[in-house]
N, C-alpha and C positions, 0 to 999 in steps of 0.2 A: 504494500500500500504506500503510495507516495504521500508527501506531506500535505498537499492540498486535499486529498481524499480523507486523510485522517482528521484534518481540521474541520472539514465538512461534517464528518461523522460526529465529532465532539459538539458541533453546533446543534445537532439533533438530540444528542443524549443529555447534555448538561441542563438545558431548560426543563426537561422532564423531571430531573432530579430536584431542581430548584422548586418546581411546582409542588412536588411531594413534600419538601421541607416546609414550605409555607402553608400547605394544607394541614399538616400535622403538628405545627408548632405555632406558638403565639408570637411570631416575629414578622417583620415587614419583608417584602421582596428584597430590598436593598441589604438588610441584615442577613437574609438567607444566602444571597449571592456572595456577600463578603465572607461569611463563615465557611461556605462550601469551597470557595476559591482558596481559602487559607488552610484547608484540611489536608491531611496526609493523603487521604483517598484521592482528592483532586490532583495532587502532585503526581501520584502514581498513574491515575487515569490519563493525564496529559502526556504521559510517556508511552508512545505507541508500543514499545517493547514489553511493557507490563501485560499487555493483552487484556486489561480490564474492560476495554471497550467491547469485548465479546459478550459481556454480561448485560442483562436487561437493566433499564433504568430503575425498575423496582428493586432488583437485587442490589444494585449499586447504592440505592437509597438506604436499604437495610444495612449494608456495610458501613455507610456513613453514620447511621444511628449507633451501630456497634462502636465505632470509633469515638463518638461523643460520650457514650456511656462507660466504656471500659478503657479507652485510650488506644485500642487496637481492633483489628478485625481479621477474620480468617478468609482465605480464598476458598470459595466453594469448590467442591469436587465436581468435575464435569461428568455427565452420564455417558 
């Protein structure tokens, strides 16, 4: 995947995760964006080599919640 394709994919995935954060938290869109972009998960997601972009936005949201609650998250096993 080239860089343009990867960036396009992120522009589809990230807003869905942000939407989940704002739906399930009592924070503004701006705060949700700021918190997500400063998370370890986003740092890894934005690295194409991590392959996190293979996961659904819902699963990535769950991983983000795990990071918030415990400070870490596990990579789900693929079927």
